[in-house]
Every structure is written in structure tokens, then in C-alpha cells.
N, C-alpha and C positions, 0 to 999 in steps of 0.2 A: 175750096171749103171742105176741110177733112170733118173728118165724123165726131169728133171729139168735136169741134165751137158748133156743129149739128145740133150735136145734144147741150152744149152749152145755151145756143139759142132755144130748143124748148123750153128749156129748164126755166129764162127771164121770162118764155114767154108765157104758160102755167103760170109764175109766180106776178106777172104785174095781173093777164085775165084774175087771178083773186085775187087780185088789190081792187076794182070793180063788183067782183058776183060777191065778196063777202059779204061788204059794208050795204049793197040793196036786200040781198037776203035775211044771210044768218042774222046782221045786224039792223035790223030796217024796223022793229018794236022797240029799241037802243035810244032813246030821248036824248043820252048822254053825250057831248060829242067828241069826249074822251074816248070810247069803246072805237069807234073807228081811227081815231087817233092812233093808237096804241097798235091798231093792228097797220095800220101803212106805215107808224115807226120799225115795226118788225118789219117788216118785207121789203120795206126801201136797205135796210143792213142785209137782207139777204138775198136781192139784187146784186149791193155792192161786194160780197161778200161771191157770189155767181162772175157778176165781175173780173176781178180781182182770179181766179181759177183760170177764167180764160180765157186771159191776159198776159197773163203768169212768166208762159214761154215764148211768146212775139222776138222778143230782143233774144231770146237765147240762136246763136252760130252754130248749130253742128253737123 
């Protein structure tokens, strides 16, 4: 595992942790379900983008 992969792995880990921390801390007083749903949708898109940037060079045989 090179440095780039470690950095992207840490970014993904931080996004996943935010998916647990934010709804149960900052959004704990929000009674509407769409508060957390919007957050989780945004975090899912960020995870997809991070995975794209992490894996886009895996097929290159330079």
C-alpha cells in the first residue's frame, strides 16, 4: 500500500465516522428523518468520489 492509498483510506474512514457522529450529535434534536438522510446521501456521494480517485490508477501498467 503506497502513501496515496493510505491517505485516501484515512479520508474514507473519516467520512464513515462522520456518518455516525454527526447524526447522533449535531442532528440529535432534528425530529425529521430527512435531516440524517440528506447527510448520509451527501456522505455516500463523497465516499463514491473518494473510491473513484483511489482506484482510478489501479489498471495503469506504466
